[in-house]
DRENROPA-579943 format. One record per residue (C-alpha): x, y, z; residue in three letters. Coordinates in Angstrom, 3 decimals. Example, Ala and Ser with C-alpha at 12.3 -4.5 7.8 and 13.67 -1.06 7.14 Angstrom:
<recs>
x,y,z,resn
12.300,-4.500,7.800,ala
13.670,-1.060,7.140,ser
</recs>
This chain:
<recs>
x,y,z,resn
-3.912,-1.145,57.309,met
-2.791,-3.920,60.016,lys
0.479,-5.036,61.562,ala
1.425,-8.643,60.598,ser
0.909,-10.803,64.352,lys
3.862,-11.999,65.187,lys
4.255,-15.875,64.938,pro
4.600,-17.891,68.155,leu
4.615,-21.771,68.914,his
3.372,-22.155,72.523,val
3.009,-25.146,74.479,leu
0.277,-25.367,77.024,leu
0.380,-27.347,79.838,val
-3.344,-27.035,81.074,glu
-6.036,-29.577,82.033,asp
-8.585,-27.174,81.115,ser
-9.899,-26.377,77.618,glu
-11.558,-23.105,78.229,glu
-8.647,-21.831,80.510,asp
-6.096,-22.470,77.178,ala
-8.151,-21.033,74.733,glu
-8.386,-17.772,77.218,leu
-4.334,-17.764,77.195,leu
-4.160,-18.219,73.226,ala
-6.818,-15.353,73.049,ala
-4.751,-13.013,75.116,ala
-2.118,-13.900,72.969,leu
-3.850,-13.166,69.587,arg
-4.953,-10.057,71.872,lys
-1.520,-8.932,72.442,gly
-0.424,-9.216,68.513,gly
0.832,-12.744,68.481,phe
-0.442,-15.699,65.913,ala
-0.309,-18.343,68.804,pro
0.132,-21.942,67.157,asp
-0.558,-23.857,70.514,ser
-0.658,-27.313,71.670,arg
-2.116,-28.231,74.895,arg
-1.227,-31.234,76.941,val
-1.759,-32.748,80.655,asp
-0.287,-35.396,81.492,asp
3.927,-36.468,81.695,glu
3.532,-38.824,78.596,leu
2.006,-36.141,76.169,ser
4.197,-33.541,77.438,leu
7.347,-35.549,76.516,arg
5.482,-36.466,73.139,thr
5.115,-32.952,72.531,ala
8.609,-31.768,73.118,leu
9.892,-34.396,70.596,lys
7.777,-33.708,67.675,ser
8.587,-29.639,67.207,arg
10.692,-26.556,68.402,gly
8.877,-24.494,70.858,trp
9.501,-20.819,71.187,asp
7.816,-20.755,75.085,ile
5.848,-23.066,77.527,val
2.902,-21.753,79.502,ile
2.456,-24.471,82.382,cys
-0.396,-24.373,84.742,asp
0.974,-24.702,88.362,tyr
-1.992,-27.560,89.281,val
-3.370,-30.053,87.112,leu
-5.424,-33.543,88.374,pro
-2.861,-35.970,87.044,leu
0.242,-33.593,87.024,phe
1.543,-30.338,88.175,asp
4.089,-27.546,87.133,ala
7.465,-28.755,89.470,val
6.662,-32.222,87.326,ser
6.769,-30.394,84.072,ala
9.750,-28.796,84.670,ile
11.723,-30.904,85.809,arg
10.534,-33.159,82.530,val
11.534,-30.167,80.404,ile
14.626,-29.394,81.977,arg
15.882,-33.034,82.138,glu
14.983,-33.233,78.468,gly
17.544,-30.497,77.871,gly
15.437,-28.177,76.601,tyr
16.474,-24.677,77.396,asp
13.124,-23.147,76.674,leu
11.322,-20.390,78.917,pro
8.932,-21.605,81.139,ile
5.813,-19.082,82.571,leu
3.398,-20.459,85.072,val
0.151,-19.320,85.332,val
-2.030,-20.670,87.820,ser
-5.191,-19.663,89.952,gly
-3.182,-20.784,93.334,ala
-1.938,-17.579,94.979,val
1.020,-17.501,97.466,gly
4.865,-16.611,97.719,glu
5.585,-19.787,98.270,glu
3.594,-21.123,95.071,val
5.936,-18.632,93.004,ala
9.209,-19.434,95.158,val
8.788,-22.921,94.526,glu
8.087,-22.656,90.778,ala
10.966,-20.176,90.102,met
13.449,-22.660,92.155,arg
12.604,-25.582,90.068,phe
13.478,-23.739,86.652,gly
10.531,-21.435,85.838,ala
11.528,-18.149,84.426,thr
8.438,-16.157,85.809,asp
5.175,-16.547,87.468,tyr
1.831,-15.109,87.377,leu
-1.695,-15.273,88.697,pro
-4.491,-16.378,86.150,lys
-6.325,-13.552,87.793,ser
-4.161,-10.803,86.319,asn
-3.855,-11.743,83.016,leu
-2.930,-8.616,81.605,gly
0.476,-9.230,82.764,arg
0.774,-12.168,80.149,leu
1.721,-10.403,76.775,ile
4.771,-8.056,78.535,pro
6.015,-11.299,80.600,ala
5.735,-13.288,76.925,val
7.666,-10.601,75.061,glu
10.505,-10.381,78.206,arg
10.950,-14.256,77.930,glu
11.364,-14.252,74.362,leu
14.067,-11.595,74.669,arg
15.802,-13.177,77.321,glu
15.695,-16.396,75.645,ala
17.557,-15.279,72.117,ala
20.017,-13.407,74.635,thr
20.996,-16.751,76.342,arg
20.974,-18.236,72.660,arg
22.918,-15.412,71.058,asp
25.526,-15.996,74.141,arg
25.890,-19.841,73.767,lys
26.190,-19.189,69.970,leu
28.955,-17.213,71.028,gln
30.716,-19.000,73.157,asp
30.978,-21.881,70.517,ala
32.501,-19.769,68.457,lys
34.747,-18.419,70.709,asn
35.509,-21.838,72.045,leu
36.106,-23.362,68.129,ala
38.270,-20.246,67.471,glu
40.148,-20.655,70.569,tyr
40.496,-24.736,69.960,gln
41.615,-23.956,66.222,leu
43.882,-21.319,67.318,ala
45.280,-23.607,69.700,glu
45.372,-26.648,66.867,arg
47.393,-24.012,64.731,glu
49.806,-23.133,67.001,leu
50.191,-26.821,68.323,lys
51.145,-27.454,64.265,arg
53.642,-24.397,63.901,ile
55.331,-25.396,67.370,lys
55.599,-29.006,65.682,met
56.646,-27.947,62.459,ala
59.272,-25.667,63.756,ile
60.682,-28.152,66.348,glu
60.464,-30.857,63.232,gly
62.710,-28.045,60.965,ala
66.315,-29.071,60.158,ser
66.798,-25.436,60.321,asp
68.067,-23.601,63.900,ala
64.756,-21.008,64.587,ile
65.362,-18.804,67.771,ala
62.897,-15.949,68.870,val
63.380,-13.096,70.683,met
61.302,-11.025,72.905,asp
60.515,-7.527,72.236,glu
63.635,-6.470,75.139,ala
66.327,-8.862,72.791,gly
65.932,-11.510,75.615,ala
66.044,-15.497,74.286,ser
62.686,-17.328,74.709,val
62.603,-20.124,72.370,tyr
65.005,-22.031,70.544,his
63.927,-25.144,68.429,asn
65.430,-28.539,68.941,arg
67.853,-28.017,65.660,ala
69.118,-24.693,66.899,phe
69.907,-26.131,70.684,glu
72.125,-28.970,68.685,glu
73.552,-27.410,66.178,leu
74.375,-24.033,68.512,leu
74.460,-25.764,71.808,gly
72.577,-23.037,73.524,tyr
69.302,-23.475,75.613,ser
67.403,-20.038,75.966,pro
68.731,-19.527,79.327,thr
71.946,-20.323,78.461,gln
71.935,-17.755,75.561,leu
70.886,-14.977,77.434,asn
73.563,-15.763,80.075,glu
75.925,-15.860,77.610,ala
75.346,-12.414,76.250,gly
72.628,-13.018,73.540,gly
72.092,-13.322,70.124,pro
75.500,-10.853,69.380,arg
77.519,-13.324,71.390,ala
76.851,-15.733,68.883,leu
78.518,-13.868,65.646,phe
82.403,-14.655,65.498,val
83.061,-11.147,63.693,gln
81.764,-8.218,65.386,lys
81.005,-6.337,62.060,ala
78.821,-8.979,60.884,val
76.534,-8.922,64.066,ala
76.589,-5.669,64.208,asp
75.666,-5.346,60.264,glu
72.798,-8.182,61.163,ala
71.370,-7.346,64.158,leu
71.211,-3.533,63.419,asp
69.827,-4.271,60.342,gly
66.747,-6.558,61.950,ile
66.320,-3.608,64.424,ala
66.409,-0.906,61.887,arg
65.038,-2.669,58.394,ala
63.300,-5.294,59.880,gly
64.885,-8.049,58.559,ser
68.545,-9.154,57.216,trp
69.815,-11.736,55.659,thr
73.298,-12.979,55.077,gly
76.308,-15.454,55.676,asn
78.074,-15.367,58.740,ala
80.388,-17.523,61.501,ser
78.390,-18.416,64.018,leu
80.299,-19.822,67.511,ala
78.769,-22.831,68.450,ser
79.661,-24.097,72.356,arg
80.466,-27.434,70.893,thr
81.582,-27.510,67.981,lys
83.228,-24.621,67.228,gly
82.556,-22.016,64.502,ser
79.989,-22.837,62.073,ile
79.398,-21.062,58.616,gln
75.462,-20.629,58.407,leu
72.928,-18.701,56.561,phe
71.617,-16.160,58.633,val
67.912,-14.774,57.747,arg
66.471,-12.562,60.528,gly
62.760,-10.936,60.429,asn
60.720,-8.683,62.944,val
57.209,-9.089,63.915,ala
55.438,-6.203,64.968,arg
51.611,-5.168,66.287,asp
48.947,-3.120,64.877,ala
50.513,-0.187,66.076,asp
53.805,-1.467,64.885,gly
55.450,-2.269,68.111,lys
57.565,-5.142,68.352,val
56.166,-7.998,69.690,met
59.391,-10.699,68.580,ala
62.649,-11.277,66.848,thr
62.934,-14.419,64.710,thr
66.281,-15.715,63.916,ile
66.428,-18.800,60.938,val
70.077,-20.228,60.558,cys
70.407,-22.797,57.870,thr
73.905,-25.080,58.402,asp
75.465,-24.565,55.204,leu
77.786,-27.466,55.516,arg
74.734,-29.606,54.990,glu
73.778,-27.913,52.114,gln
77.324,-28.237,50.327,arg
77.364,-31.839,50.896,arg
74.003,-32.287,49.975,ala
74.608,-30.142,46.603,glu
77.887,-32.268,46.588,gly
75.961,-35.348,46.123,lys
73.621,-34.051,43.688,ile
76.414,-33.334,41.727,his
77.460,-36.408,41.932,glu
74.619,-38.454,41.002,gln
73.569,-35.794,38.111,ala
77.598,-36.822,37.043,ala
76.436,-40.597,37.214,leu
72.965,-40.295,35.546,leu
74.772,-38.134,32.434,asp
76.972,-40.954,32.202,his
74.097,-43.510,32.112,ala
73.127,-45.321,28.484,gln
69.502,-44.705,28.932,asp
67.474,-41.725,29.074,ala
66.382,-40.154,32.282,ile
63.835,-37.794,32.962,ile
62.013,-36.278,35.801,val
58.711,-34.690,35.749,his
55.804,-33.728,37.819,asp
52.331,-35.193,38.001,leu
51.364,-32.619,34.975,asp
54.235,-33.781,32.607,gly
56.811,-30.902,33.577,leu
60.182,-31.772,33.026,ile
62.526,-30.642,35.729,ser
65.302,-33.290,35.189,tyr
66.893,-33.952,31.621,trp
70.138,-36.045,31.866,asn
72.773,-36.191,28.798,glu
71.651,-39.591,27.407,ser
68.056,-38.210,26.842,ala
69.864,-34.977,25.182,his
71.499,-38.068,22.732,arg
68.250,-39.981,22.346,val
65.610,-37.210,21.836,phe
68.072,-34.797,20.855,gly
66.986,-31.639,22.732,trp
69.435,-29.997,24.896,thr
68.909,-29.863,28.871,val
68.013,-25.901,28.450,asp
65.624,-26.829,25.620,glu
63.350,-29.794,27.604,ala
63.610,-28.160,31.055,ile
60.069,-26.517,31.911,gly
58.544,-28.432,29.003,gln
55.569,-30.867,28.855,arg
56.729,-34.279,28.121,val
53.837,-34.352,26.363,cys
54.036,-31.805,23.815,asp
57.970,-32.126,23.248,leu
58.029,-35.904,22.918,leu
55.135,-37.721,22.038,cys
53.236,-38.062,18.911,leu
49.606,-38.618,20.143,glu
49.188,-37.903,24.089,cys
46.699,-40.823,24.734,glu
49.296,-43.752,25.325,pro
51.254,-41.291,27.818,phe
47.914,-40.488,29.704,asp
47.066,-44.241,29.546,asp
50.724,-44.725,31.395,ala
50.009,-41.992,34.117,met
46.884,-43.669,35.061,thr
48.185,-47.001,35.555,glu
51.221,-45.242,37.141,leu
48.968,-43.417,39.551,leu
47.230,-46.142,40.797,arg
49.828,-48.937,40.585,asp
52.989,-46.810,41.805,gly
54.994,-48.319,38.751,ala
54.806,-48.641,34.782,trp
56.933,-50.658,32.347,thr
56.061,-50.743,28.441,gly
56.803,-49.369,25.003,glu
56.022,-45.523,23.783,leu
56.811,-44.268,20.331,thr
58.250,-40.887,21.137,his
59.602,-37.879,18.887,arg
62.961,-37.021,18.092,his
63.795,-33.296,17.600,lys
64.687,-34.062,14.094,asp
60.845,-35.367,13.817,arg
61.743,-38.936,13.074,his
60.366,-41.852,15.607,glu
62.251,-42.878,18.520,val
60.751,-46.072,20.301,leu
61.445,-46.627,23.634,val
61.085,-48.796,26.701,glu
59.895,-46.997,29.859,gly
60.301,-48.174,33.299,arg
58.395,-45.370,35.211,trp
58.238,-44.972,39.534,ala
56.093,-42.875,41.373,leu
58.177,-40.752,43.682,val
56.722,-39.607,47.157,arg
57.197,-37.192,49.405,asn
57.675,-37.588,53.199,asp
53.908,-37.600,53.742,ile
53.356,-40.152,51.343,gly
51.996,-37.818,48.477,asp
52.744,-38.371,44.806,ala
54.909,-35.728,43.759,trp
56.850,-36.422,40.828,ser
57.740,-39.097,38.192,val
61.348,-40.891,37.731,leu
61.080,-42.133,34.197,ser
64.078,-44.468,32.871,ile
63.978,-44.734,28.945,asn
65.509,-47.031,26.949,thr
66.036,-46.660,22.960,asp
65.344,-50.071,21.205,ile
64.480,-48.772,17.994,thr
67.179,-50.283,16.558,glu
66.849,-53.947,18.890,lys
63.067,-53.590,17.317,lys
64.305,-53.381,13.490,lys
66.603,-56.388,14.485,leu
63.553,-58.572,15.858,glu
61.745,-57.484,12.957,ala
64.634,-58.520,10.598,gln
64.541,-61.941,12.485,phe
60.968,-62.757,12.320,leu
60.973,-61.807,8.403,arg
64.101,-64.542,8.230,ala
62.127,-67.090,10.061,gln
58.960,-66.369,8.493,arg
60.835,-66.458,4.949,met
62.549,-69.893,6.095,glu
59.297,-71.846,6.908,ser
57.541,-70.663,3.876,ile
60.896,-71.923,1.710,gly
60.518,-75.214,3.161,thr
57.133,-75.416,1.526,leu
57.795,-73.318,-1.533,ala
60.981,-75.698,-2.134,gly
58.816,-79.019,-1.522,gly
56.311,-77.805,-4.292,ile
58.793,-76.374,-6.516,ala
60.472,-80.149,-6.241,his
57.081,-81.502,-7.440,asp
56.719,-78.929,-10.251,leu
60.064,-80.008,-11.377,asn
58.832,-83.622,-11.936,asn
55.737,-82.481,-13.904,val
57.680,-79.776,-16.396,leu
60.521,-82.122,-16.717,gly
58.534,-84.571,-19.084,pro
56.829,-81.431,-20.762,ile
59.985,-79.810,-22.102,ile
61.903,-83.302,-23.280,met
58.512,-83.974,-24.725,ala
58.655,-80.921,-26.916,val
61.778,-82.000,-28.403,asp
60.381,-85.145,-29.509,leu
57.665,-83.712,-30.886,phe
59.415,-81.192,-33.036,lys
61.241,-84.262,-34.695,met
58.194,-85.865,-35.577,lys
55.891,-83.003,-36.859,leu
56.381,-81.025,-39.980,thr
53.016,-79.298,-40.292,asp
53.571,-75.471,-39.485,pro
50.133,-75.408,-37.297,arg
51.648,-77.974,-35.423,asp
55.020,-76.655,-34.810,leu
53.297,-73.182,-34.113,glu
51.100,-75.012,-31.287,leu
53.991,-77.074,-29.893,leu
56.247,-73.543,-29.373,glu
53.699,-72.110,-27.650,thr
53.373,-75.094,-25.487,val
57.314,-75.160,-24.810,ala
57.455,-71.008,-24.265,val
54.631,-71.936,-21.087,ser
56.768,-74.837,-20.097,ala
59.707,-72.501,-19.884,his
57.962,-69.798,-18.191,arg
56.492,-72.407,-15.582,gly
60.325,-73.451,-15.354,val
61.090,-69.809,-14.308,asp
58.486,-69.490,-11.959,met
59.915,-72.133,-10.204,val
63.325,-71.107,-10.400,lys
61.573,-67.550,-8.708,gln
60.002,-69.788,-5.984,val
63.522,-71.457,-5.298,leu
64.964,-68.052,-4.970,ser
63.202,-67.398,-2.194,phe
62.720,-70.808,-0.612,ala
66.697,-71.903,-0.932,arg
68.377,-69.663,-3.556,gly
68.913,-70.308,-7.291,ile
72.165,-72.353,-8.208,asp
73.907,-70.725,-10.823,gly
77.037,-70.198,-12.330,gln
79.251,-67.671,-10.467,arg
81.512,-65.132,-12.386,val
83.308,-61.780,-12.078,ala
80.845,-59.215,-12.905,ile
81.561,-55.446,-13.654,arg
78.829,-53.610,-11.233,pro
79.177,-50.563,-13.585,ala
78.380,-52.720,-16.537,gln
75.614,-54.632,-14.896,leu
73.777,-50.794,-13.954,leu
74.305,-49.715,-17.723,lys
72.315,-52.801,-18.402,asp
69.412,-52.077,-16.376,ile
69.452,-48.619,-17.575,ser
69.332,-49.379,-20.869,arg
65.950,-51.496,-20.473,ile
64.756,-49.169,-18.173,val
64.739,-46.100,-20.725,ser
63.593,-48.175,-23.634,asp
60.691,-49.832,-21.285,thr
59.190,-47.556,-18.976,phe
56.894,-44.485,-19.359,pro
58.692,-41.540,-20.751,lys
57.518,-39.281,-17.686,ser
59.685,-41.622,-15.802,ile
63.630,-40.231,-16.052,thr
66.366,-42.387,-15.144,thr
69.883,-41.381,-13.869,gln
72.783,-43.367,-13.666,phe
76.078,-42.942,-11.777,ser
79.182,-45.022,-11.330,ala
82.817,-44.196,-10.056,pro
85.211,-45.610,-12.195,gly
87.246,-47.697,-9.821,glu
84.028,-49.471,-8.967,ile
85.343,-52.905,-7.028,trp
83.872,-56.506,-8.779,asn
81.303,-58.566,-8.211,leu
81.372,-62.236,-7.692,leu
77.957,-63.994,-8.948,gly
74.797,-64.942,-11.316,asp
74.808,-62.167,-14.026,gln
71.036,-63.330,-14.651,thr
69.763,-63.218,-11.147,gln
71.362,-59.957,-10.206,leu
69.781,-58.845,-13.512,his
66.667,-60.109,-12.202,gln
67.585,-58.189,-8.641,val
67.798,-54.967,-10.369,leu
64.989,-54.887,-12.289,leu
62.187,-56.134,-9.681,asn
63.415,-52.900,-7.804,leu
63.247,-50.528,-10.761,cys
59.718,-52.444,-11.756,val
58.543,-51.386,-7.972,asn
60.465,-47.764,-8.402,ala
57.769,-47.440,-11.457,arg
54.942,-48.609,-9.800,asp
55.397,-46.173,-7.098,ala
55.609,-42.904,-9.734,met
52.118,-43.504,-11.059,pro
52.316,-39.759,-12.578,ser
56.258,-39.860,-13.518,gly
59.532,-38.973,-11.326,gly
63.334,-39.831,-11.305,thr
64.862,-43.027,-10.881,leu
68.144,-42.900,-9.612,arg
70.730,-46.083,-10.080,leu
74.031,-45.872,-8.689,ala
76.545,-48.175,-7.612,ala
79.543,-47.205,-4.953,ser
82.590,-49.275,-3.287,asn
81.753,-49.765,1.188,ala
83.775,-50.975,4.061,gln
81.412,-52.487,6.528,ile
82.456,-52.293,10.119,asp
81.598,-54.730,13.131,ser
79.459,-51.996,14.231,gln
76.950,-51.706,11.305,phe
77.465,-55.384,10.404,ala
75.969,-56.016,14.240,ala
72.876,-53.645,13.095,met
71.927,-55.696,10.227,his
70.734,-59.496,10.501,ala
72.613,-60.652,7.486,asp
75.561,-58.058,6.801,ala
79.093,-59.550,7.762,arg
82.538,-56.847,8.130,pro
84.213,-56.733,5.034,gly
84.550,-55.047,1.323,ala
81.097,-54.837,-0.326,tyr
79.341,-53.262,-3.575,val
76.337,-51.000,-3.104,val
73.924,-51.453,-6.236,leu
71.776,-48.254,-5.299,glu
67.934,-47.990,-6.692,val
65.951,-45.091,-5.598,ala
62.925,-43.122,-6.617,asp
60.963,-39.829,-5.569,asp
57.638,-41.746,-5.770,gly
54.731,-42.350,-2.968,leu
56.957,-43.805,-0.649,gly
56.118,-46.214,2.486,met
54.223,-46.496,5.986,glu
56.657,-48.399,8.751,pro
53.795,-51.448,8.637,gln
54.002,-51.803,4.924,val
58.074,-51.916,4.820,met
57.958,-54.791,7.473,glu
56.320,-56.877,4.926,lys
57.708,-56.066,2.120,ile
59.811,-58.840,1.837,phe
57.171,-61.722,2.460,glu
56.307,-64.085,-0.085,pro
52.908,-63.028,-1.819,phe
52.582,-59.879,0.287,phe
51.714,-56.988,-2.189,thr
49.900,-53.687,-2.051,thr
48.817,-53.699,-5.635,lys
45.508,-54.383,-7.218,ala
44.627,-57.952,-7.930,ile
46.097,-58.763,-11.257,gly
48.976,-55.922,-10.960,met
51.531,-58.231,-8.806,gly
52.212,-61.788,-7.208,thr
53.518,-60.708,-4.316,gly
57.261,-62.501,-5.580,leu
59.384,-59.736,-6.776,gly
60.855,-58.656,-3.578,leu
61.059,-62.111,-1.675,ser
63.107,-63.042,-4.661,thr
65.053,-60.333,-4.845,thr
66.076,-60.520,-1.228,met
66.618,-64.675,-1.631,ala
68.809,-63.996,-4.508,ile
70.981,-61.335,-2.606,thr
71.183,-63.718,0.290,arg
72.415,-66.398,-2.106,ser
75.266,-64.253,-2.770,his
75.842,-63.723,0.845,glu
74.585,-60.196,0.452,gly
71.818,-58.119,2.434,phe
69.564,-55.073,1.644,ile
68.615,-51.952,3.551,thr
65.548,-49.571,2.786,val
64.553,-46.625,3.568,gln
61.138,-45.009,2.764,ser
58.676,-42.314,3.769,ala
55.392,-41.668,3.004,val
55.249,-38.836,-0.106,gly
59.110,-38.722,-0.200,lys
60.003,-41.944,-2.198,gly
62.235,-45.243,-1.549,thr
65.650,-46.211,-1.640,lys
66.810,-49.928,-1.626,phe
70.799,-50.375,-1.221,arg
72.009,-53.957,-1.966,val
75.248,-54.742,-0.236,his
77.038,-57.913,-2.281,leu
80.573,-58.826,-1.122,pro
82.823,-57.337,-3.467,ala
85.768,-59.667,-5.138,asp
89.076,-57.661,-5.114,leu
90.725,-60.373,-6.671,asp
88.859,-60.759,-9.626,ser
89.222,-58.545,-13.686,thr
87.306,-60.568,-16.212,glu
83.805,-62.184,-16.721,thr
83.244,-65.474,-18.063,tyr
79.660,-66.210,-19.990,val
78.985,-69.726,-20.400,gly
77.686,-70.978,-23.836,gln
74.784,-73.626,-24.221,ser
74.794,-76.446,-26.454,pro
73.045,-76.222,-29.727,asp
73.148,-79.691,-31.108,glu
71.274,-82.962,-30.102,phe
74.341,-85.951,-30.199,pro
73.255,-89.289,-30.828,arg
73.972,-92.988,-28.967,gly
75.311,-95.857,-30.228,arg
73.198,-98.169,-28.740,gly
74.323,-98.259,-25.329,glu
72.054,-99.671,-22.544,cys
71.167,-96.554,-19.836,val
69.290,-97.022,-16.307,leu
66.862,-94.521,-15.265,val
66.258,-94.459,-11.605,ile
63.130,-92.140,-10.844,asp
60.212,-92.693,-8.746,asp
57.999,-89.823,-10.868,glu
56.315,-92.206,-13.917,val
56.010,-89.269,-15.997,ser
60.003,-88.627,-15.839,val
60.666,-92.084,-16.292,arg
58.660,-92.718,-19.301,ser
59.711,-89.337,-21.248,ile
63.271,-89.882,-20.306,thr
62.702,-93.673,-21.694,ser
61.846,-92.023,-24.945,gln
63.575,-89.182,-25.556,thr
66.918,-91.461,-24.971,leu
65.445,-94.519,-27.383,glu
64.689,-91.700,-29.825,ala
68.171,-90.779,-30.110,phe
70.009,-94.184,-30.456,gly
69.916,-95.349,-26.529,tyr
68.430,-98.676,-25.167,arg
66.532,-97.569,-21.420,val
65.929,-99.825,-18.530,ile
63.853,-98.462,-15.800,thr
63.319,-98.640,-12.367,ala
60.854,-96.814,-9.635,val
63.499,-96.476,-6.501,asp
67.124,-97.330,-6.016,gly
66.681,-100.997,-4.205,ala
65.196,-101.754,-7.921,glu
67.692,-100.125,-9.715,gly
70.478,-101.902,-8.092,ile
68.637,-105.211,-8.459,ala
68.085,-104.453,-12.691,lys
71.776,-103.331,-12.901,tyr
72.697,-106.947,-11.554,val
70.655,-108.806,-13.317,gln
71.760,-107.004,-16.780,ser
74.984,-108.560,-16.345,gly
77.146,-105.652,-17.286,gly
74.997,-104.411,-20.566,asp
74.611,-100.884,-18.655,ile
76.781,-98.693,-19.800,ala
75.280,-95.959,-17.554,ala
72.934,-94.817,-15.045,val
71.110,-91.344,-14.519,leu
69.289,-91.344,-10.700,thr
66.928,-89.276,-9.125,asp
68.497,-87.929,-5.658,met
65.299,-87.620,-4.058,met
63.551,-91.206,-3.911,met
61.343,-93.514,-1.601,pro
62.750,-96.808,-0.538,val
66.492,-96.024,-1.007,met
67.889,-92.305,-2.344,asp
70.102,-91.302,-4.804,gly
73.182,-91.534,-2.474,val
72.508,-94.736,-1.000,ala
71.941,-96.103,-4.844,thr
75.635,-94.210,-5.901,ile
77.141,-96.081,-3.078,arg
75.481,-99.777,-3.901,ala
76.384,-99.150,-7.484,leu
80.029,-98.121,-6.329,ser
80.626,-100.918,-4.483,arg
79.031,-103.334,-7.431,leu
81.192,-101.457,-9.851,asn
83.991,-98.999,-8.819,pro
83.856,-98.172,-12.994,asn
80.327,-97.458,-12.916,val
79.087,-94.571,-14.890,arg
76.238,-92.075,-12.880,ile
74.531,-89.181,-13.682,ile
72.727,-87.520,-10.765,ala
69.405,-85.404,-10.889,ala
67.593,-83.351,-8.706,ser
64.903,-80.858,-8.459,gly
65.141,-79.355,-4.666,leu
68.540,-77.487,-3.621,ala
70.345,-78.683,-6.459,ala
73.617,-76.969,-5.415,lys
73.274,-79.674,-2.180,ala
72.274,-82.550,-4.015,ala
75.094,-81.854,-6.496,glu
77.465,-81.486,-3.462,ala
76.487,-84.724,-2.210,glu
76.508,-86.581,-5.647,ala
80.186,-85.237,-5.797,ala
80.845,-86.265,-2.488,gly
80.365,-90.297,-3.678,glu
82.283,-89.444,-7.034,gly
80.066,-88.332,-9.542,val
81.150,-85.955,-12.000,arg
77.872,-85.113,-13.820,phe
74.736,-83.687,-12.552,phe
71.243,-82.457,-14.159,leu
69.375,-80.138,-12.071,pro
65.591,-80.711,-12.975,lys
63.505,-79.959,-15.053,pro
66.214,-80.543,-17.688,tyr
65.762,-80.398,-21.477,thr
66.724,-83.249,-23.605,ala
69.640,-81.069,-25.239,ala
71.168,-80.875,-21.799,ala
70.332,-84.749,-20.914,leu
72.175,-85.876,-24.129,leu
75.038,-84.005,-23.691,val
75.722,-84.721,-20.574,ala
75.132,-88.441,-21.455,leu
77.542,-88.318,-24.186,arg
80.335,-86.479,-21.903,asp
79.950,-89.367,-19.698,leu
80.325,-92.044,-22.329,leu
82.720,-90.467,-23.659,ser
84.746,-89.462,-20.798,ala
87.547,-92.495,-20.726,asp
87.383,-92.804,-24.262,glu
</recs>
């Protein structure tokens, strides 16, 4: 089996193709596989040198257009470190010397090509040796430069160190001190050697012996020592000594590092002082690294989040506090990009409830500007957000209430004629079927009136008679209704201590409040459960009042309705008191129950608190001002007779055609004469035209052109003894107060019944008899 030939890239500077082929043949015969190119002028030589890497150049000494000396010059000036073998037919020692002088590595005559192979092999070995030597030299240089840079960095670090550092040689003589050493102890290496060496620094000889003998014997020593400074006297320092040995264990150098404990203690004192100040801050202050590991946790963080310092240090912020890591990670991304972050995050308290915080984060950097840690200042805004939500709900209620109040006013004017017409038809109809149909109309109309009152409850509050009420009896009545009407799968529990204060309020309205809450509790327990009704006394202080928008300090009676049903999510709780908001299916609720409950409670100068959790039930607590002076309740009575007139003339002033019409028909049916006017201006004109025949005036308070107040004033100037009944369907309590301020003693809230109108008119006309 033949051995494989060695590849050889050879550049032939030769004008004769035949000689070039002879050289290639000789190389092949000598065991090479030449990959050769022939060039015979300077341009082709330069081009060939750039085209690829060559192992050797074989050059003829004399060429027609070129020669060996010129070729060698081109190769060497181009920076090519190639072996150049001159092979020529020219013979003579002078030729060889000249070729070698210009950079040829060897010379042989063409007549003796038997020497070609040994010469080529020798040149290739020497070229390889030169390459290896250059590589090693480059490596040695690189290592030297690296070591030099490393030593420079080490020296810079030592020079910049705050600790005092000294180096002694193997004999114990001081050879190097950094700047901090000379500034602290006042010695240069020469001065310290002259003073007696490192032992002279120690104030106490026993400590010097222990330290220096320990370093020499064990190779290291650590401890506190008093050292004598040339300029500052005795200084308490923390000293560390170490010995460096070579591979044979021989001592090469001893290093002593001294830390000034005074600065450390001052720094520690400052840190403790700052930590104490941070512990008195109201905000939760946390320091953590870029991976979220907590390194500082002040006392307010303990108060806000529940975890102690020992429990929090070393924990990851996301694992300890975050409900979800994504908002925290997004905040960290923004912080690393901008250097600061401000925003709101929902965190978790140790007892699992949610804490909403406003976070202000700052990126802390080290001395060279790299991000190092995060300073996080967190303000608990949970209660603030609740107050804002209450305020926004109040604003929404006010806006919707304004609209609802206007609608209610128009509905009162629509329902009023229907209610009075029913009374008139009952006098004229005798057929049982007609009366039954009429009763249906009456029931529907009164239901419409109730709906209007419910709308006005959350719009501006319902006007009603306020009497002393016993809360326990109120809850007993509701408990009895609930027990009789709710599914048997719902158990009712009732509790009220014997000394519950009384309330001053409208009993019907408060019944409605409790029934609305009970119905909601029933719907929250579709599979059954326990409904708890309770009453208690409570003294509200200024701190509690500040946390609830409608609360005022003072004595309250608390009516509680609680269930163990489905509970509510936070986003649902924010909207439950909004009118028409409901989570029930279409046809199962109007969304007015809780808004009405809130409006009635506010009209009684009270407030409501709610606690709820999904799967754990809901608790409503209605806080109503206590009436500490009252002891009895009052129940009003309604008239059950329709008094008749005696032909008196009544002026009816109202801008609604239907109201004027039915009121006129009702009064005429019961023995009165009637004059009508569409507004106050027309009413005054007709009052003047009557010549004193008008016995009483019924006027609406809300009219165009001239409203009720202006009309009453004008009539009073015409006749100070004029008898007036005022009526209004919007903000009846305020309208009644306005009318009373003008001397009017009788007021009818719209829609009024025929009985209410006739009784008021009878009382007005008989008041001066």
